[in-house]
N, C-alpha and C positions, 0 to 999 in steps of 0.2 A: 504494500500500500504506500503510495507516494506521501511524503511529508509536506506539510504546509510551512510557510515561513514562520508562523507562530510556533509550530512544533520545534523547528530548528532553534529558535530563540529560547524556548523553554528548556531544551536540552543543554544549551550553552549556559544558561543561568544555573543549572544544577551542577555544572562542572567548574564554572569560573566565578570566583569571588568578585563582587562589585563593591567598589569603595567610593567614598564621597570626595569631592574636590578638596575639602579640608584635610582629609587623610592623605591625599596625594601631596598637598603642599607641605604637610608636616613630616612626611616620610623622608628617610635618609638612605642613600645607597641603592636606590632603585633606578633602573633605566626607564625613562618615560618616552614612549613612542607615539607620535601623532600619525594616525592611519587615514587621515583625510586626503583629498586630492591636493596636488601642489598649489593650485590657486587659492584654496582655502587656507593652507598653511601660510602662504605669503601674506594673507590678510590679517594674520595674528595667530600666535601660538604660545604655549606655556614655555617660560624661560628654560633653556637647556634641553628641550624636547628634540628627539631625533625624528626626522620625517621618513616614513616608509608607508606609502599608500597601500590600502587594503588589497588592491589588485595585484601587488607585487610582493607582499610581505612574505609569502611562503618561499619565494625564490631568492629573496635578498636578506632575510633575517640572519642567516648564518655568517654573512659578511659583516653585518652591523653588530651582531651579538653572538659570537662564536660559542660561548660557554652556555650550555643549557641549564646550568644551575643559577645563572644570573637572574635576580629578581626583576621582573618587567611589569610595568603598568602601561596599558594602552588606552588611548582616548580618541574619540571622533567628535562630530558636532553634537550628537544627542545621546550617544551611548549604545547604539545598535550595531554599527559597523565594527566598533572596537570589541564588542562582545563576541561577534562571529570570528573576528580576526584572532582574538585570544584563544578561542576554541581550536582554531587551526594550529596555533603555536603549541597548545597543549598536546595535540595529536602528533606534532613533530618531536615531542619529548621535552619541551621546556617545562621545568618543574614548578616554577613560581610565577604564574601569570595572573594579572588582575585586569579588570576593565573599570574605567571611571564612569560611574553612573551619571547620566545627564550630560556628559561630554563637555566640550569647550563652552557651550552655551551656559551650562550650570557654573562653570569656572568663572566666567565673566559676571554672571548674575551675583555670585558670591563676593564680587568686588576685588578679586585677586589680580595681581599684576600679570600682564602678558606682553609679549614682544610683537611689535609691528615692524618687520624688517624692511630696509630700503629695497625696493623692487629693482631688479635688473631691467635695463631697457631691452626692447626687442633685439637690438643689434648686439648687446652683450649676451643675451640668451643664445644667439646664434654663434657668436665668436667663441664662447666658453661652453658650448653644448656638450663637449666630451667630458669636461669637468662635472657638469651638472648631472651626468649619467652615473657618476661614481658615488655610491652612498657615503663614503667617507669624506667627500668634499661637498658635492651638491651646491645648492644656491647659497647656503649659509657659509660654507667654506670659501666660495667664490667672493662673497661680500667681504670676508676677512682679508682675502688677498687684495681686493680693491682698496681696502682701508689701510693696508700695511705700509710701513715706511722702512726701507732697507738701505743701509749705507755700505757701499763697496769701497774698500781701500785699494785703489789702483784700477785704472782703466786699461789694463794690459792683458797678458796671456790668460790669467785666471778670471779677472774681472769681466772681460768682454763676453766669453761664452756664458758665464753665470748670469750676467745682465740680460743677454738675449733671451734666455729661457724664463727669467723672472718677468721680463716685460711681456713675453708671449703669454705667460700664465695670468697676467693681469695684476701684478703687484703695482699698487697705485702710485707710490712715490719711490723713486730710486735715486739715491745720491751717489756721487763719485767724488773721492778725494784723490786728486792727481795734479801735479804741476808740470808734467812733461808734454811734449808735442809729438805728433805722429811722425815716425821715421820709416823709411823704406824697409829697414830690417825688421820692423814690427809686424809686417803684413804676413809673414810666414805662420803666425799663430794668433795674432790679435784680431779676431774676425769681425769686430765692429768697424774697423777702419778700412779706408780704401786709398788707392793711389791718388785720387783727386783731392784727398784731404791731408796729404803729406805736408807737414809744417803747421797744421792746425793744432790747437790745443786738444789733447785727448778727450777731455771732458766735453768739449763742444762737439767733437766728432761722434762721441758716444751718444750725446743727446740727439743729434740729427738722425742717427741710425735707429735708435729706440723709438723715437716718436714717429718715424716713418713706418715702423712695424706695428705700433699700437698707440693710437691717439688717446686712449684711456690713461696712459702712463705720464706722470709728471717727472721730469728729470731735473735734478738739482745739481749744479756745478759748483764744486768747492775747489777752486784753482789754487791750491796751496799744499805744502808738504805737511803730512801729519806730524805733529810735534807735541811735546808736553804742554805747550801753551794753548793749543786749540783742540786737542783730542777730546777732552771732557765736554766742551761746548758742542762739538760736532756729534758725539755719540748720544748726547741727551736728546737730540732732535729725531732719533730713529728708534725703531723697535728691535732690530736685529743688525748685527755688524758682520760683514763678510771680509776676511782678510785675503787679498789676492796679491800681496806684495811680499816677495821672498827675500827679506833681509832681516838680520837679527834686531836692529834697532826698532823697526816697525813691528815685528812679531812680538817682542816683549812689551812695547808700548801699547799695542792694541790689546794684548792679553790683560795687562794691568788695568787699563782704563775701562775695559769691558767689565772687569770684576768690580771696580769702584762704582760704576754706574749701573751695575746689575743688568747688563744687556747680554743676551746670548751672542756668542761669537762662533762663526763657522770659519775654521782656519784651514787653508790648503797650502801645499808646497810641491815644487817640481824640481827635478834634477835629471837632465839627459833623458833616460828612459824610465825614471822612477817618479812616483807621486805619492802624496800622503794627504790624509783628510781626517779632521776630528772636529767635534763640536764641544764648546765650553758653555755650560750653563752655570753661572756664578753661584757658588756655595752649595751646589747640588752635585756637580761633577768636578773632576780634577781640572785645573788650569794648566797652562804651559809650564809655569814655574813649579808645579808639583813634580814634573819630570826633570826639569832643568832649572834650578833655583836662580842661576845667574848666567849671563852670556859667557862664551869662551873669551879668552884674552884677545885683544885686537889682532895680534900676529896670526891667530888661527881663524879669524873672521874672513868673510869674502872680500876679495879685492875688487877693483873696478873692471876687470876683464871678464869676458864671457866664456863659459865652458860649453855652451850649447844646450839645446833641449829639442826633443822631437816635437815637431809642430803640432801634432794632434794631441799630445799628452795634456797640455793645459785645457783642451776641450773636454777630455774625460774628467779631469779633476774639477773643472769649473762647473760642468753639468751636475756632478755629484754634489757640489756645494749648493747649487740652486735647488736640488732635490731636498737637501737638509733644510734649507730656508723655508720651502713650501710646507714641509712637514711641521716645522716649528710654528708657522703662522696658523695653519689649519688645525693643529693639535692632533694629527694622526700619526700612527707608526711610532717607532722607537728611534730617537736621534742617536748619533754617534757619540753621545756623552759617555765618558769613561772608556771609550774605545778609540783606537787609532787604526785607520784603514790604510794599508800600504799597497801600492800598485806597482807591479813590475811589468811594463809593457812588452819587453822583449820575450819574456816567458808567458805573458798574458796570465799572470797569477795575482790574485787578490788575497792578501793575508790580513788578519785582524789581530791586534794586540790589546789586551786589557791593561788599563792604566788606573791605579788606585789614587784616591785623594791623599795628599800628604798633610797630616795635621800640623806639621811644622812648616808648611809652605809660607814663604815670606809675604805672600799677597793674600791668599784665601785661607790660611791656616788659623788656628785658634788664637795665636798671638802675632799678628802680622807686623813685620818690621818695615815693609814698604807701604806707605799710605798716600803717596802722591806720585804723579808721573815722573819717569826718569828718561832723559834723552841721552842715549849712549853715543856721544859725539865722536868717539874714537873709531867708529866703524864706518866703512864705506858703504853707501846705500846701493849695493850691487846685488844681482840675483844670486841665489844659493849655489848655482852651478859652478862657481869658482871657489868655493870653500875648500879648505884643506880637509883631509879625511876626518880629523877630529871634529871640525865644525859641521861637516856634512852628516856625520853620525848623530850629532845633536839635533839636527834639523829633521832627519828622516828616520831616526830610530823609533 
């Protein structure tokens, strides 16, 4: 005998607990899922709710909530769709599933806070459509990208590929700190620049390229060398810092000021066929000084000559840096915090090293001895490629 819709609802109510908006607001540690359609979600939703429309919840829930023991509360407009969706999750083996009675309408009638997100324009919906299809990013993640501010130290080998993909992803504000001009020798690896822009400031060349790619992006030019005098002022204007400048003074300065300002730092390095990548989250993960408390002596630091680098290697590391930034902005995945990724392009081998925090670290330790920026003027601001073996080991270990 065929079942009516009322029969299905009655069966769902026998299986699924219904809770009030008050109970949902007061609960802790539960994943709240909005099962309405996208347009309904965009008109307003419960703060922190994940959007998975009822029509796709069975096929997408495992990506959004992989553990079946996770406590889940579903809601819709009036409480019917969420009840049926909760029953479907129950049948998939989810152990603790609730439905909010009365749905979002009851939530609003109770006077509880809700979020009305900034709507993406039709052009943005088309441009970022592949992001919108990913449950971990979706419209909420894309809005976070559009609102984000990222500072790149250097518009060179690492900064330019990172910036290209950050701009393509829709990061709203991208700043560059660089005082150099475009040279013919840059074009082997610095993919933002062109022959027509040789002699132009790198920051200006980068702005032209990125705005041609994506008019949503605002590019800010800081035509100056990063120093102890300006680093804190610059870092405070941004959410995330990306270091693409391979020399000891900049690496230590960027690390220290990122810790002082509590800004996440995505750090990359390159040498001939080798690259490295790590992410520093101040006071949560080790910083650069946890591994190497002080720079090597000047005689072991890089000179002003070039040792060379494979042209595509900065692209690999720069794109990985951009990936880390996007994860930090959207809050998805596991960043490379406490881990150092080493790349050997000749062997095409990726190796990961665990790095612990040092409680005696002079910057982020329990009793820091370095509390203000230091300019290591004894070093030449040259790429890592010309370091001695001791200095190279410190950079790429």
